[in-house]
N, C-alpha and C positions, 0 to 999 in steps of 0.2 A: 761672224766673221768669215766665214765661207762661204758666204751668202754670194751668188752673182745678180747683182738688183743695174737694173739699167738707169742711170740719170739723166738727166735734161737740163742743164742750166737755161731759163730766161734771160734774155736779153733785156736789160732796161732803155726808156727811150731817151737819146740823150737831150732833150728838153727837162725830162725830170717830172711833166707833168702827171698828177699819182694817175688821173681819169682815162687816161689813154691805154693806161696798165690791164682796168675792167676788163676791156673785150680779149687782149691775152688769153686771161682767167678763164673768161666764156669759153672762146674756144679749145679750152680741155675736157672742158664740162665733161663730155659725149665716154672721155679716160674712167668716170668715175663706175660706169657700170662693167668695165673690165678691170674693178679694183686696184685699181693707181691711188697709190697716196702720194699726197700733195703737201709737203712743208716748205710752208713761211718764215723762213728765220730770221732775226735781228733781235735789237734790245729796243725796251719803251725809254730810257734813258741814253740822251745820244750824246746829249751834250759834255764833255768831259770839262769843261773849264767850270763847271757847274757842281761837279765831282763834291768841290770842295766848301763851297758855298752854304753857307750858316741855313737859308730856308729851302739848300736842295732837293731834302727828304718828305717837306709837305707838298711841295709841288709837282717833283714828280712821284708823290704819291696819286696826289689827283690824277696827273697824265693817266697812270696806271690802270682807275677806277675806271676812268673814260674807255678807255682803249679794252678793256675786260667785257667792259658794257657791251662796246659796238662789235666786238668779235663775236660776241655770246649772242646776237641779238637776231633773229630769224633773217631771211634774206631781202627782203624789201627795206627793214629798219637799220641790218647791220649795211647793207652799200648806200644808204641814205647818211648815216653818221660819218663812215671813212670817207664819202666824197667829201664832205662839207668839215674833215677834221681839219682846214685850218682857222676855224670857227671855235673852237676847242680853246677858252684862254691859256693853258698851260702849254699847248703843244708847242711856240716859239721856246720856253726855255729847256722843255727836253727835246726837241729837236729845233736847230735852227737853221739847219736845211730840208729841203726836200729828199735828198738821194737815197734816206731809210724807208721811206714809206710806201715805194712801187712794188716792191714785194709781197706786202702785204694787201694791197690791188688785183694783182694776180692770184693769189688764194684765195680774194674774196669773192670773185669772178667765178672761180672752179669752183666754188663750194656753193652758188647759185644750182636752183633746181632748172631741169632744161628747159624747163618754159618761161620761168623766172625770167635767165638768163636769154634767152632770145628776144624779149619784148621790154623788161623793165632797165637794161643798163646798155644807153645811149650807144649806139657807134661811133666811133671817132675815125681821124684820119690813121692810116695803118703806121705800125710804130717803126723810126727809123732804125735803121743797122747800128 
């Protein structure tokens, strides 16, 4: 409560291409050695209309399981899975639009080992303001 914690908000690319956000996270990787805490927040079910759908629980659970597996995997597999997130069958039920995935991409890029971050994540065009 009395802590003075610096906070940096990361902007999202206006095109919402999640793969563009991995390099942003990758650029933050050196801060890990300084004890920086990275928080990527969001919800795994973002389809508010689906909340009342009788199949929402099963489809949401399927996506939750995929997401938990993806973010807890080793760096190479984690990056591979989340960059191919649109291939997950239940994703469009849980996330009809992409705007909630870029924060996950930034956090995933930041959590790569420096050697992996510099070689395994393809560079992209600079982020738009």
